[in-house]
Backbone of each chain as ProteinMPNN parsed JSONL, in Angstrom:
{"seq_chain_A": "GAGVSQTPSNKVTEKGKYVELRCDPISGHTALYWYRQSLGQGPEFLIYFQGTGAADDSGLPNDRFFAVRPEGSVSTLKIQRTERGDSAVYLCASSSAGTDTQYFGPGTRLTVL", "coords_chain_A": {"N_chain_A": [[1.253, -1.18, 0.277], [0.229, 2.369, 0.12], [2.412, 4.286, 1.241], [4.336, 7.438, 3.671], [3.169, 10.423, 2.465], [4.955, 13.436, 1.657], [4.02, 16.77, 0.614], [5.617, 19.995, -0.417], [8.566, 18.361, -2.135], [10.786, 19.805, -2.632], [11.678, 22.997, -0.883], [12.017, 26.423, -1.075], [12.253, 29.269, 0.3], [11.722, 33.04, 0.812], [13.245, 34.461, 3.836], [11.861, 35.988, 6.73], [8.457, 34.637, 4.748], [5.747, 32.977, 4.565], [4.722, 29.966, 5.276], [4.175, 26.448, 4.046], [3.688, 23.416, 5.285], [3.182, 19.798, 3.284], [1.048, 16.936, 4.753], [0.264, 12.72, 3.776], [0.07, 11.082, 6.265], [-0.003, 7.193, 6.071], [-3.459, 4.797, 4.628], [-5.374, 5.215, 6.89], [-4.04, 5.497, 9.634], [-4.266, 7.179, 13.429], [-2.818, 8.409, 13.768], [-0.53, 11.044, 13.885], [2.039, 12.313, 13.489], [5.136, 15.264, 12.852], [8.871, 16.008, 12.434], [12.042, 18.245, 12.551], [14.316, 17.194, 11.413], [17.602, 18.268, 11.05], [20.912, 19.037, 8.658], [23.307, 16.175, 9.593], [21.849, 16.02, 12.218], [19.78, 13.445, 14.32], [16.79, 13.073, 14.24], [14.098, 16.0, 15.776], [11.559, 16.355, 17.401], [8.086, 17.601, 17.122], [6.278, 18.373, 16.544], [3.677, 16.125, 17.804], [-0.604, 14.287, 16.522], [-3.133, 12.713, 17.743], [-5.339, 11.807, 16.025], [-7.93, 14.111, 15.755], [-6.56, 16.439, 16.618], [-3.9, 18.189, 19.041], [-2.069, 16.064, 20.89], [0.635, 16.892, 21.884], [2.353, 19.023, 22.067], [5.155, 20.421, 22.292], [6.911, 20.127, 21.323], [7.567, 22.214, 19.377], [9.156, 24.918, 18.265], [8.919, 27.615, 18.811], [6.207, 30.345, 18.462], [5.766, 30.324, 15.81], [5.398, 28.491, 14.556], [2.75, 26.545, 13.594], [0.578, 23.749, 14.003], [-1.986, 22.102, 12.379], [-4.453, 19.519, 11.375], [-7.07, 19.098, 10.003], [-9.425, 17.649, 9.862], [-8.438, 13.913, 10.835], [-6.801, 13.265, 9.404], [-4.466, 14.049, 6.496], [-1.707, 16.433, 7.092], [-1.406, 19.132, 7.764], [1.805, 21.078, 8.498], [3.136, 24.131, 9.343], [4.557, 27.957, 8.646], [5.557, 30.566, 9.671], [7.491, 33.944, 8.628], [9.528, 33.063, 8.258], [12.763, 32.562, 9.065], [16.507, 31.907, 8.511], [17.006, 29.831, 10.064], [15.506, 28.066, 10.194], [15.168, 26.429, 8.369], [16.047, 23.062, 7.261], [15.297, 19.52, 7.432], [11.611, 18.964, 6.555], [10.482, 15.974, 8.667], [7.499, 13.92, 7.977], [5.219, 11.124, 9.922], [3.696, 8.603, 10.644], [1.53, 6.493, 13.013], [-0.481, 3.749, 13.304], [-3.229, 2.753, 15.14], [-2.868, 2.049, 18.922], [-0.366, 0.676, 18.309], [3.192, 1.142, 18.252], [4.441, 0.997, 16.551], [6.862, 4.014, 13.518], [5.772, 5.139, 9.998], [7.94, 6.828, 8.035], [7.193, 10.297, 6.03], [9.328, 10.876, 3.27], [10.342, 12.858, 3.429], [9.974, 17.379, 3.744], [12.544, 19.383, 2.076], [13.174, 22.172, 3.7], [14.249, 25.648, 2.132], [15.34, 28.056, 3.407], [15.836, 31.431, 1.984]], "CA_chain_A": [[0.707, 0.066, -0.273], [1.161, 4.087, -0.516], [3.505, 4.77, 2.364], [3.56, 8.255, 4.153], [3.72, 11.17, 1.65], [4.856, 14.83, 2.035], [4.934, 17.703, -0.406], [6.682, 19.963, -1.608], [10.137, 17.628, -2.011], [11.505, 20.468, -1.752], [10.665, 24.056, -0.809], [13.072, 27.433, -1.419], [10.983, 30.663, 0.473], [13.235, 34.176, 1.321], [13.298, 34.856, 5.113], [10.365, 36.574, 6.143], [8.125, 34.682, 4.149], [5.2, 32.478, 4.797], [5.126, 28.455, 4.422], [3.193, 25.586, 4.434], [3.729, 21.916, 4.583], [1.647, 19.319, 4.077], [2.204, 15.248, 5.094], [-0.311, 12.769, 4.076], [-0.116, 9.611, 6.42], [-0.693, 6.041, 5.943], [-5.101, 5.03, 5.096], [-5.887, 4.592, 8.814], [-3.706, 5.212, 10.533], [-4.598, 7.62, 13.475], [-1.396, 9.172, 15.589], [0.527, 12.391, 12.966], [3.708, 13.393, 13.888], [5.857, 16.055, 13.243], [10.116, 15.78, 13.268], [12.57, 18.36, 12.298], [16.145, 16.957, 10.955], [18.992, 19.311, 10.432], [22.504, 18.031, 8.504], [23.889, 15.04, 10.578], [21.558, 15.829, 13.424], [18.04, 13.095, 14.98], [15.358, 13.603, 13.796], [13.833, 16.299, 16.731], [10.532, 15.771, 17.463], [7.922, 18.436, 16.367], [4.448, 17.538, 17.698], [2.064, 14.472, 17.88], [-1.885, 14.182, 16.922], [-3.77, 11.367, 17.138], [-7.457, 12.287, 15.761], [-7.873, 15.6, 14.895], [-6.389, 17.507, 17.799], [-2.994, 18.194, 19.268], [-1.777, 15.461, 22.136], [1.576, 17.081, 22.389], [2.905, 19.852, 21.291], [5.671, 20.616, 23.674], [8.451, 19.934, 20.827], [7.374, 23.763, 18.268], [10.007, 25.878, 18.44], [7.926, 28.936, 19.27], [5.055, 30.66, 17.746], [5.957, 30.42, 14.33], [5.281, 27.16, 13.832], [1.997, 25.89, 14.031], [-0.196, 22.557, 12.498], [-3.193, 21.587, 12.011], [-4.634, 18.188, 11.307], [-8.55, 19.208, 10.451], [-10.006, 15.499, 9.54], [-7.525, 13.721, 11.222], [-5.883, 12.409, 8.145], [-4.084, 15.068, 6.296], [-2.217, 17.405, 8.099], [-0.581, 20.535, 6.863], [3.327, 22.612, 8.898], [2.748, 26.33, 9.013], [5.762, 28.375, 9.812], [5.341, 32.156, 10.227], [8.055, 34.214, 9.284], [10.42, 31.751, 8.047], [14.222, 32.773, 10.065], [17.532, 30.879, 7.917], [17.406, 28.252, 11.062], [14.441, 26.885, 10.312], [15.718, 25.796, 7.525], [16.445, 22.078, 7.502], [14.067, 18.162, 6.416], [10.571, 18.087, 7.506], [10.371, 14.593, 8.163], [6.172, 13.518, 9.031], [5.155, 10.111, 10.824], [2.161, 8.095, 10.985], [0.821, 4.718, 13.617], [-1.679, 2.962, 13.662], [-3.286, 2.669, 16.651], [-2.446, 0.788, 19.686], [1.168, 0.352, 18.013], [4.36, 1.344, 18.402], [5.745, 1.791, 14.832], [5.841, 4.896, 13.075], [6.93, 5.187, 9.754], [8.463, 7.637, 8.108], [7.657, 10.049, 4.643], [9.679, 11.147, 2.803], [10.532, 15.096, 3.643], [10.208, 18.185, 2.961], [13.571, 20.318, 2.188], [13.337, 23.713, 3.008], [15.702, 26.113, 2.51], [15.22, 30.213, 3.969], [17.036, 32.408, 2.225]], "C_chain_A": [[1.216, 0.929, 0.161], [1.78, 4.657, 1.169], [3.412, 6.646, 2.523], [4.088, 9.028, 2.947], [3.819, 13.072, 2.355], [5.129, 14.986, 1.017], [5.242, 19.002, 0.002], [7.579, 19.086, -1.216], [10.958, 18.283, -1.803], [10.93, 21.784, -1.552], [12.103, 25.463, -0.526], [12.104, 28.795, -1.658], [12.388, 31.628, 0.67], [12.753, 34.245, 3.211], [11.777, 36.101, 5.657], [8.796, 35.592, 5.725], [6.817, 33.192, 5.207], [4.992, 31.125, 4.22], [3.983, 27.422, 4.851], [3.454, 23.732, 3.886], [3.117, 20.825, 4.336], [2.13, 17.339, 4.155], [0.049, 14.362, 4.786], [-0.189, 11.595, 5.101], [-0.651, 8.647, 5.347], [-2.228, 5.831, 6.102], [-5.206, 3.889, 6.751], [-4.811, 5.269, 9.732], [-3.899, 6.974, 11.557], [-3.696, 8.868, 13.926], [-0.713, 9.984, 13.703], [1.891, 12.513, 13.701], [4.958, 14.092, 12.945], [6.825, 15.891, 12.981], [10.759, 17.049, 11.955], [14.093, 18.362, 12.006], [17.027, 17.832, 10.409], [20.047, 18.54, 10.284], [22.615, 18.121, 9.713], [23.604, 15.102, 11.783], [20.133, 14.6, 12.701], [17.248, 13.232, 14.554], [15.181, 14.571, 15.542], [12.642, 16.73, 17.269], [10.252, 17.589, 16.914], [6.388, 18.728, 17.417], [3.667, 16.608, 17.179], [0.676, 14.78, 17.368], [-2.137, 13.033, 16.787], [-5.54, 12.064, 17.003], [-6.826, 13.634, 15.208], [-7.011, 16.633, 16.259], [-5.019, 16.451, 18.976], [-2.55, 17.112, 20.361], [-0.621, 15.31, 22.595], [2.184, 18.009, 21.573], [4.026, 20.376, 21.925], [6.989, 20.86, 22.573], [8.536, 21.807, 19.834], [8.182, 23.835, 19.471], [9.664, 26.587, 19.481], [6.43, 29.315, 18.286], [5.202, 30.821, 16.344], [5.729, 29.995, 13.659], [3.875, 26.728, 14.427], [1.362, 25.028, 12.68], [-1.339, 22.18, 13.391], [-3.792, 19.736, 11.327], [-7.058, 18.319, 11.267], [-9.434, 18.195, 10.47], [-9.264, 14.536, 9.668], [-6.975, 12.379, 10.032], [-4.611, 13.397, 7.815], [-3.521, 16.6, 7.1], [-1.536, 18.602, 7.597], [0.327, 20.739, 8.749], [3.304, 23.718, 8.307], [3.684, 26.56, 9.483], [5.475, 29.301, 9.091], [6.093, 32.673, 10.212], [9.331, 33.553, 9.375], [11.699, 32.51, 8.416], [14.993, 31.52, 8.726], [17.572, 30.085, 8.806], [16.335, 28.275, 10.701], [14.308, 26.218, 8.957], [16.448, 24.47, 7.525], [15.038, 20.583, 6.386], [13.132, 18.444, 7.318], [9.651, 16.79, 7.378], [8.418, 14.754, 9.076], [6.116, 12.084, 9.263], [4.385, 9.447, 11.161], [2.603, 6.15, 11.325], [-0.08, 4.982, 13.418], [-2.28, 2.782, 14.977], [-3.206, 1.425, 17.491], [-1.175, -0.02, 18.955], [1.353, 1.633, 18.166], [5.256, 2.52, 17.717], [5.279, 2.996, 14.253], [7.182, 4.871, 11.554], [6.721, 6.723, 9.187], [8.303, 8.654, 6.734], [8.849, 10.477, 4.024], [10.627, 12.783, 2.821], [10.283, 15.843, 2.64], [11.435, 19.282, 3.244], [13.254, 21.73, 2.41], [14.58, 24.187, 3.405], [15.056, 27.639, 2.472], [16.432, 30.864, 3.15], [18.05, 34.049, 3.245]], "O_chain_A": [[2.357, 0.868, 0.62], [1.245, 5.453, 1.941], [2.662, 7.266, 1.769], [5.11, 8.664, 2.365], [3.094, 13.679, 3.143], [5.873, 14.318, 0.299], [5.03, 19.072, 1.212], [7.607, 18.846, -0.009], [11.895, 17.976, -1.066], [9.773, 21.937, -1.942], [13.037, 25.232, 0.242], [11.544, 29.284, -2.638], [13.571, 31.288, 0.69], [11.591, 33.929, 3.468], [11.01, 36.766, 4.961], [7.882, 35.874, 6.5], [7.125, 32.664, 6.276], [5.031, 30.939, 3.004], [3.14, 27.554, 5.738], [3.427, 23.12, 2.819], [2.273, 20.601, 5.204], [3.13, 16.741, 3.758], [-0.999, 14.861, 5.195], [-0.534, 10.656, 4.384], [-1.312, 8.852, 4.328], [-2.75, 6.281, 7.122], [-5.152, 2.769, 7.258], [-5.269, 5.495, 10.852], [-3.762, 7.992, 10.879], [-3.999, 9.993, 14.326], [-0.569, 9.358, 12.652], [2.254, 13.134, 14.7], [5.698, 13.316, 12.341], [6.621, 14.678, 13.02], [10.327, 17.04, 10.802], [14.895, 19.257, 12.273], [17.071, 18.034, 9.196], [20.396, 17.659, 11.07], [22.408, 18.973, 10.578], [24.354, 14.632, 12.638], [19.63, 14.578, 11.577], [17.092, 14.428, 14.798], [15.852, 14.153, 16.485], [12.811, 17.853, 17.745], [11.055, 18.453, 16.563], [5.895, 19.109, 18.479], [3.114, 16.538, 16.081], [0.45, 15.91, 17.803], [-1.618, 12.279, 15.963], [-6.423, 12.55, 17.71], [-5.829, 14.014, 14.593], [-7.424, 17.785, 16.401], [-4.935, 15.306, 19.42], [-2.97, 17.757, 21.321], [-0.283, 14.388, 23.337], [2.507, 17.743, 20.415], [3.511, 21.409, 22.351], [7.92, 21.613, 22.858], [9.602, 22.417, 19.765], [8.205, 23.415, 20.628], [9.916, 26.408, 20.672], [5.819, 28.522, 17.569], [4.513, 31.7, 15.826], [5.652, 30.31, 12.471], [3.79, 26.554, 15.642], [1.389, 25.159, 11.456], [-1.515, 22.026, 14.6], [-2.937, 19.01, 10.821], [-7.931, 17.892, 12.022], [-10.234, 18.112, 11.402], [-9.163, 13.928, 8.603], [-6.872, 11.153, 9.994], [-3.776, 13.581, 8.701], [-4.218, 17.516, 7.537], [-1.127, 18.362, 6.461], [-0.239, 20.608, 9.834], [3.414, 24.132, 7.153], [4.107, 25.949, 10.464], [5.136, 29.113, 7.922], [6.527, 32.74, 11.362], [10.056, 33.501, 10.369], [11.607, 33.541, 7.75], [14.375, 30.609, 8.174], [18.382, 29.214, 8.489], [15.986, 29.166, 11.475], [13.341, 25.539, 8.613], [17.637, 24.619, 7.809], [14.365, 20.652, 5.358], [13.32, 18.349, 8.53], [8.712, 16.498, 6.638], [8.1, 15.316, 10.124], [7.104, 11.551, 8.758], [4.173, 9.603, 12.363], [3.216, 5.236, 10.774], [-0.629, 6.079, 13.314], [-1.504, 2.662, 15.925], [-3.362, 0.253, 17.147], [-1.068, -1.241, 19.063], [0.661, 2.65, 18.225], [5.922, 3.55, 17.824], [4.099, 3.345, 14.216], [8.406, 4.741, 11.557], [5.883, 7.556, 9.533], [9.123, 8.273, 5.898], [9.687, 10.198, 4.881], [11.39, 13.397, 2.075], [10.256, 15.636, 1.427], [11.469, 19.952, 4.276], [13.07, 22.475, 1.447], [15.463, 23.84, 4.189], [14.403, 28.148, 1.561], [17.618, 30.863, 3.478], [19.179, 34.39, 2.893]]}, "seq_chain_B": "GENVEQHPSTLSVQEGDSAVIKCTYSDSASNYFPWYKQELGKRPQLIIDIRSNVGEKKDQRIAVTLNKTAKHFSLHITETQPEDSAVYFCAASGRGGADGLTFGKGTHLIIQP", "coords_chain_B": {"N_chain_B": [[13.112, 16.603, 30.639], [13.712, 13.78, 28.131], [16.529, 12.339, 27.065], [18.641, 11.016, 24.651], [21.643, 9.55, 24.22], [24.196, 8.426, 21.85], [26.616, 6.323, 20.511], [29.327, 4.816, 18.135], [29.791, 8.68, 17.149], [30.906, 7.926, 14.26], [31.919, 4.819, 12.447], [33.81, 2.871, 10.976], [33.784, -0.615, 9.329], [35.474, -4.031, 8.095], [33.941, -5.787, 5.463], [31.971, -8.808, 6.394], [33.057, -8.298, 8.972], [31.753, -7.894, 12.532], [29.357, -4.627, 13.906], [28.763, -3.037, 16.404], [26.111, -0.838, 17.848], [25.83, 2.333, 20.525], [23.876, 2.868, 22.891], [22.431, 5.052, 25.091], [19.513, 6.634, 27.502], [18.012, 8.925, 29.787], [15.311, 9.586, 31.003], [13.875, 7.202, 32.874], [11.479, 6.603, 32.583], [10.593, 5.872, 29.423], [10.333, 3.505, 27.134], [10.174, 1.718, 24.626], [11.973, 1.948, 22.187], [12.965, 1.7, 19.33], [15.431, 0.855, 16.529], [16.55, 3.206, 13.391], [17.267, 3.566, 9.746], [18.567, 4.546, 7.964], [19.341, 5.854, 4.659], [21.335, 8.314, 2.89], [19.527, 10.905, 1.844], [17.526, 10.001, 2.415], [14.301, 8.754, 3.28], [14.068, 8.034, 6.834], [13.976, 4.18, 8.789], [12.724, 1.829, 10.089], [14.491, -0.539, 11.87], [14.774, -2.442, 13.633], [13.315, -3.172, 16.967], [12.717, -2.542, 20.383], [10.774, -3.262, 22.68], [10.36, -2.124, 26.152], [9.899, -4.553, 27.63], [11.109, -6.712, 27.945], [14.387, -8.391, 27.275], [16.818, -8.604, 25.135], [16.078, -9.227, 20.944], [16.088, -10.313, 18.499], [16.483, -10.543, 14.448], [17.242, -12.409, 11.983], [20.51, -10.488, 10.676], [20.951, -8.694, 13.025], [20.564, -7.848, 15.405], [18.952, -6.206, 19.414], [19.603, -5.365, 22.418], [18.64, -4.994, 24.911], [19.381, -2.754, 28.802], [17.823, -2.769, 31.283], [18.367, -1.84, 33.955], [20.538, 0.042, 33.928], [19.505, 1.562, 31.855], [20.571, 1.828, 28.536], [20.66, 0.579, 25.478], [21.597, -1.377, 22.792], [22.631, -2.005, 19.241], [22.95, -3.949, 17.401], [25.234, -5.416, 14.785], [25.515, -8.298, 12.425], [27.902, -10.031, 10.54], [28.282, -7.818, 8.27], [27.271, -6.361, 5.296], [27.948, -4.491, 2.84], [25.695, -2.814, 1.638], [24.729, -2.49, 4.546], [25.835, 0.1, 4.89], [24.9, 3.43, 6.2], [23.186, 5.448, 7.63], [22.909, 5.455, 11.083], [19.888, 5.515, 13.204], [19.452, 6.044, 16.755], [16.127, 6.124, 18.971], [14.115, 6.886, 21.387], [10.977, 5.669, 23.572], [8.292, 7.652, 25.307], [5.241, 6.647, 26.092], [4.811, 3.857, 24.923], [5.265, 4.342, 22.78], [3.034, 6.104, 21.557], [3.657, 8.04, 21.512], [5.778, 11.059, 20.804], [8.551, 10.117, 19.112], [12.305, 10.32, 21.291], [15.626, 11.457, 19.457], [19.146, 9.995, 18.892], [21.702, 11.434, 17.646], [22.936, 9.734, 16.189], [24.547, 7.363, 14.108], [27.858, 6.993, 11.773], [27.73, 4.508, 10.054], [30.374, 2.575, 7.739], [31.413, 0.528, 5.697], [33.507, -1.468, 4.714], [35.58, -3.161, 2.369]], "CA_chain_B": [[12.938, 15.515, 29.255], [14.098, 12.176, 27.721], [17.773, 12.538, 25.721], [19.488, 9.859, 23.502], [23.541, 9.421, 23.598], [24.477, 7.867, 20.761], [28.228, 6.445, 20.253], [30.676, 6.279, 18.03], [29.389, 9.176, 15.906], [31.489, 7.644, 13.074], [32.062, 3.777, 12.921], [34.397, 2.064, 10.548], [34.484, -2.317, 9.357], [35.644, -4.49, 7.023], [32.556, -6.224, 5.344], [31.949, -9.463, 7.399], [32.61, -8.209, 10.741], [30.292, -7.216, 13.33], [29.681, -3.824, 14.362], [27.716, -2.837, 17.397], [26.257, 1.336, 18.139], [25.426, 1.852, 21.989], [22.912, 4.441, 23.222], [21.738, 5.403, 26.612], [18.895, 6.849, 27.121], [17.562, 8.895, 30.547], [14.203, 8.867, 31.557], [13.662, 5.614, 33.144], [9.84, 5.757, 31.936], [10.715, 4.916, 28.927], [9.772, 2.03, 26.994], [9.458, 1.973, 23.782], [13.261, 1.526, 21.479], [13.624, 1.76, 17.756], [16.689, 1.401, 15.791], [16.287, 3.249, 12.37], [18.294, 2.879, 9.345], [18.936, 6.379, 7.308], [20.456, 6.254, 3.395], [21.931, 9.658, 2.338], [18.754, 11.348, 0.849], [16.251, 8.953, 2.084], [13.559, 9.025, 4.408], [14.789, 7.12, 8.013], [13.267, 3.47, 8.0], [12.96, 1.072, 10.987], [14.785, -1.672, 11.575], [14.42, -3.663, 14.418], [12.066, -2.229, 17.728], [12.321, -3.719, 21.48], [10.168, -2.96, 24.346], [10.87, -2.84, 28.354], [9.445, -5.675, 28.777], [12.599, -8.183, 26.175], [16.138, -8.083, 26.721], [16.655, -8.565, 23.555], [15.147, -9.66, 19.986], [16.687, -9.909, 16.683], [15.866, -10.801, 13.296], [18.303, -12.182, 11.055], [22.11, -10.341, 11.313], [21.079, -7.652, 13.478], [19.82, -8.026, 16.806], [18.971, -5.337, 19.545], [20.173, -5.29, 23.223], [18.282, -3.705, 26.592], [19.367, -2.78, 29.834], [16.713, -0.581, 31.908], [18.648, -0.726, 34.866], [21.572, 0.498, 33.374], [18.76, 2.909, 31.018], [21.178, 1.287, 27.619], [20.62, -0.503, 24.777], [23.345, -1.06, 21.639], [22.294, -2.361, 18.149], [24.663, -5.427, 16.728], [24.953, -6.297, 13.213], [26.445, -9.431, 13.06], [27.555, -10.609, 8.811], [28.057, -7.061, 7.532], [27.723, -5.918, 4.019], [28.136, -3.379, 1.66], [23.727, -2.642, 1.721], [24.505, -2.08, 5.809], [26.571, 1.424, 4.821], [23.937, 4.404, 6.55], [23.282, 6.452, 9.104], [22.066, 4.636, 11.99], [19.879, 6.464, 14.856], [17.972, 4.79, 17.507], [15.711, 6.277, 19.718], [13.551, 5.98, 22.828], [9.954, 6.774, 23.555], [8.294, 7.176, 26.695], [4.876, 6.05, 25.884], [5.083, 2.862, 24.263], [5.286, 4.543, 21.442], [1.645, 6.519, 21.435], [4.312, 9.659, 21.591], [6.562, 11.526, 20.243], [10.14, 9.732, 20.11], [13.806, 11.208, 20.892], [16.015, 10.833, 18.449], [20.096, 10.535, 19.147], [23.34, 12.145, 16.762], [22.999, 9.094, 14.364], [25.974, 6.865, 13.665], [27.187, 6.876, 10.371], [28.123, 3.455, 9.821], [30.749, 2.689, 6.712], [31.401, -1.478, 5.581], [34.687, -1.501, 3.975], [34.975, -3.495, 1.062]], "C_chain_B": [[13.801, 14.748, 28.713], [15.067, 12.974, 26.797], [18.816, 11.765, 26.35], [20.187, 10.772, 23.469], [23.545, 8.515, 23.122], [25.789, 7.22, 20.579], [28.614, 5.349, 19.069], [29.236, 7.068, 17.334], [30.373, 8.369, 14.337], [32.307, 6.134, 13.311], [31.856, 3.116, 11.361], [34.783, 0.542, 10.915], [34.482, -3.11, 8.343], [34.242, -5.436, 6.94], [33.137, -8.148, 5.978], [32.391, -9.172, 8.637], [31.441, -7.712, 11.05], [30.161, -6.466, 13.668], [28.332, -3.659, 15.543], [28.447, -1.006, 17.304], [25.42, 1.074, 19.688], [24.733, 3.36, 22.134], [22.617, 4.305, 24.521], [20.791, 6.798, 26.778], [18.632, 7.745, 28.838], [16.657, 9.319, 31.4], [13.993, 7.501, 31.906], [11.854, 5.266, 32.486], [9.815, 5.553, 30.631], [10.267, 3.869, 28.591], [9.39, 1.454, 25.803], [11.307, 2.314, 22.97], [13.482, 1.009, 20.052], [14.746, 1.877, 17.181], [16.22, 1.705, 13.877], [17.527, 3.626, 11.114], [18.007, 4.603, 8.572], [19.808, 6.039, 5.711], [20.838, 7.734, 2.834], [20.7, 10.102, 0.954], [17.043, 11.127, 1.272], [15.733, 9.233, 3.148], [14.084, 7.782, 6.042], [13.219, 5.895, 8.261], [13.352, 2.165, 9.329], [14.196, -0.62, 10.672], [15.019, -2.71, 12.313], [13.378, -2.169, 15.893], [12.255, -3.355, 18.98], [12.02, -2.247, 22.184], [10.238, -3.191, 25.676], [10.927, -4.047, 28.686], [10.224, -7.245, 28.171], [13.375, -6.93, 26.893], [16.655, -8.039, 26.189], [16.146, -9.236, 22.346], [16.39, -9.57, 19.354], [16.211, -10.219, 15.89], [17.161, -10.359, 12.487], [19.815, -12.236, 12.043], [21.976, -9.198, 12.312], [19.89, -8.0, 14.525], [20.099, -6.74, 17.968], [19.311, -5.964, 20.744], [19.236, -4.376, 24.223], [18.754, -4.061, 27.742], [19.047, -1.644, 29.88], [17.075, -0.543, 33.211], [20.446, 0.137, 34.63], [21.443, 2.132, 32.13], [20.21, 2.587, 29.317], [20.583, 0.248, 27.271], [21.634, 0.016, 22.911], [22.241, -2.463, 20.656], [23.276, -3.235, 17.161], [24.316, -6.025, 14.907], [25.976, -7.027, 12.631], [27.211, -9.68, 10.347], [27.693, -9.523, 7.932], [28.45, -7.489, 6.17], [27.46, -4.682, 3.571], [27.03, -2.232, 2.156], [24.227, -2.19, 2.661], [25.015, -0.473, 5.734], [25.334, 2.608, 5.502], [24.11, 4.832, 7.516], [22.284, 5.978, 9.693], [21.681, 5.401, 12.942], [18.749, 5.778, 15.951], [17.587, 5.827, 18.69], [14.975, 5.759, 20.812], [12.271, 7.089, 23.269], [9.193, 6.483, 25.23], [6.569, 6.647, 27.223], [3.964, 4.859, 25.146], [5.109, 3.229, 22.477], [4.616, 5.863, 21.404], [2.562, 8.066, 22.044], [5.231, 9.777, 20.974], [8.361, 10.934, 20.358], [11.679, 10.79, 20.101], [14.922, 9.928, 20.298], [17.654, 10.571, 19.172], [20.596, 10.437, 18.286], [23.393, 11.19, 16.334], [25.001, 8.593, 14.651], [25.867, 6.307, 11.86], [28.502, 5.056, 10.228], [29.007, 3.279, 7.973], [31.514, 0.728, 6.783], [32.765, -1.514, 4.725], [35.35, -2.756, 3.042], [36.544, -4.846, 1.772]], "O_chain_B": [[14.948, 15.165, 28.868], [14.76, 13.89, 26.034], [19.445, 11.67, 27.404], [20.084, 11.951, 23.129], [22.999, 7.545, 23.648], [26.43, 8.248, 20.359], [27.613, 4.638, 19.155], [28.144, 6.567, 17.067], [29.897, 8.772, 13.276], [33.197, 6.085, 14.161], [30.839, 2.878, 10.709], [35.47, 0.147, 11.857], [33.531, -3.02, 7.567], [33.58, -5.779, 7.919], [34.287, -8.587, 5.975], [32.019, -9.961, 9.505], [30.492, -7.279, 10.397], [30.97, -6.573, 14.589], [27.198, -4.123, 15.428], [29.475, -0.362, 17.095], [24.7, 0.127, 20.003], [24.98, 4.476, 21.678], [22.591, 3.162, 24.977], [21.168, 7.875, 26.315], [19.293, 7.014, 29.575], [17.004, 9.483, 32.57], [13.956, 6.677, 30.992], [11.28, 4.238, 32.126], [8.816, 4.883, 30.372], [9.768, 3.121, 29.431], [8.394, 0.732, 25.772], [11.814, 3.248, 23.592], [14.125, -0.001, 19.768], [15.252, 2.998, 17.215], [15.732, 0.826, 13.165], [18.646, 3.95, 11.51], [17.229, 5.5, 8.895], [21.036, 6.01, 5.798], [19.977, 7.998, 1.995], [20.768, 9.856, -0.25], [15.978, 11.604, 0.881], [16.338, 9.851, 4.024], [14.428, 6.63, 5.777], [12.034, 6.189, 8.107], [14.426, 1.566, 9.272], [14.479, -1.344, 9.717], [15.412, -3.787, 11.863], [13.026, -0.995, 15.788], [12.077, -4.567, 18.86], [12.461, -1.101, 22.277], [10.184, -4.285, 26.239], [11.583, -4.619, 29.557], [9.848, -8.414, 28.08], [13.301, -5.713, 27.063], [17.518, -7.206, 26.468], [15.526, -10.209, 22.774], [17.412, -8.937, 19.617], [15.03, -10.391, 16.191], [17.791, -9.324, 12.272], [20.25, -12.894, 12.988], [23.053, -8.629, 12.487], [18.707, -8.31, 14.384], [21.156, -6.127, 17.818], [19.43, -7.181, 20.6], [19.222, -3.146, 24.185], [18.761, -5.247, 28.072], [19.276, -0.527, 29.414], [16.574, 0.325, 33.926], [21.166, 0.673, 35.472], [22.197, 3.026, 31.744], [20.838, 3.641, 29.208], [20.111, -0.676, 27.932], [22.023, 1.013, 22.303], [21.515, -3.365, 21.075], [24.162, -2.917, 16.368], [23.514, -6.703, 14.265], [27.093, -6.588, 12.358], [26.669, -9.362, 9.289], [27.364, -9.778, 6.773], [29.277, -8.312, 5.779], [26.651, -3.925, 4.108], [27.246, -1.191, 2.777], [24.58, -1.061, 2.318], [24.53, 0.243, 6.61], [24.419, 2.345, 4.722], [25.069, 4.675, 8.273], [21.121, 5.934, 9.29], [22.5, 6.013, 13.627], [17.648, 5.235, 15.857], [18.489, 6.356, 19.34], [15.033, 4.596, 21.212], [12.228, 8.316, 23.35], [9.397, 5.568, 26.028], [6.4, 6.298, 28.392], [2.764, 4.918, 24.877], [5.006, 2.578, 21.438], [5.351, 6.836, 21.241], [2.117, 8.911, 22.821], [5.741, 8.782, 20.458], [9.168, 11.175, 21.256], [12.032, 11.644, 19.288], [15.108, 8.715, 20.398], [17.58, 11.008, 20.32], [20.315, 9.421, 17.65], [24.31, 11.353, 15.53], [26.033, 9.112, 15.077], [25.031, 5.795, 11.117], [29.713, 4.862, 10.332], [28.402, 3.765, 7.018], [31.928, 0.052, 7.724], [32.371, -1.707, 3.575], [35.676, -3.49, 3.975], [36.876, -5.818, 1.092]]}, "name": "protein", "num_of_chains": 2, "seq": "GAGVSQTPSNKVTEKGKYVELRCDPISGHTALYWYRQSLGQGPEFLIYFQGTGAADDSGLPNDRFFAVRPEGSVSTLKIQRTERGDSAVYLCASSSAGTDTQYFGPGTRLTVLGENVEQHPSTLSVQEGDSAVIKCTYSDSASNYFPWYKQELGKRPQLIIDIRSNVGEKKDQRIAVTLNKTAKHFSLHITETQPEDSAVYFCAASGRGGADGLTFGKGTHLIIQP"}
């Protein structure tokens, strides 16, 4: 079956602009996670959704970052007033109810000029 | 919060030899420990995981051991092959995976022919 997909695969923007990154989880997966991976580092947790609600947003670095999952499937990560330090690969993962395994998408490479 | 340390950062072994990567974690409440393999430019892929009620798990050439008392876990790869070359990440989670993962910084495994 189809895995986790993310769009766009690459996004180049200018400092101060607004961006939206999309994640399509595996069909039927109730849990969805966003991570950020900087070069040479492990993924860093940002936010976790169980269904439509954010169960844990403790990893969001500041209030410029926001994520939604209005229908419990697709999720959008929104970044306002982008800064050069936001440049990274943004990874999405999903898992099915009652299981531990998180399946990752290919990521969106965000570059802020 | 959870902190995961991973060593070594780079590991070079001869093809056919074994490789061992070690991780320690700080939160005694963590109970799920996956290992991911990430090739350059690709998504992290789960290769094996272990839960805190088990001390060891094997899957063909790959094994993971967990010492809850010492709060450390290790990945063992035997009979290494060129396709094992990649970056490996350990991770820990506090609620059986229904929680964001905290990752180590990764180990770049190089298999020398």
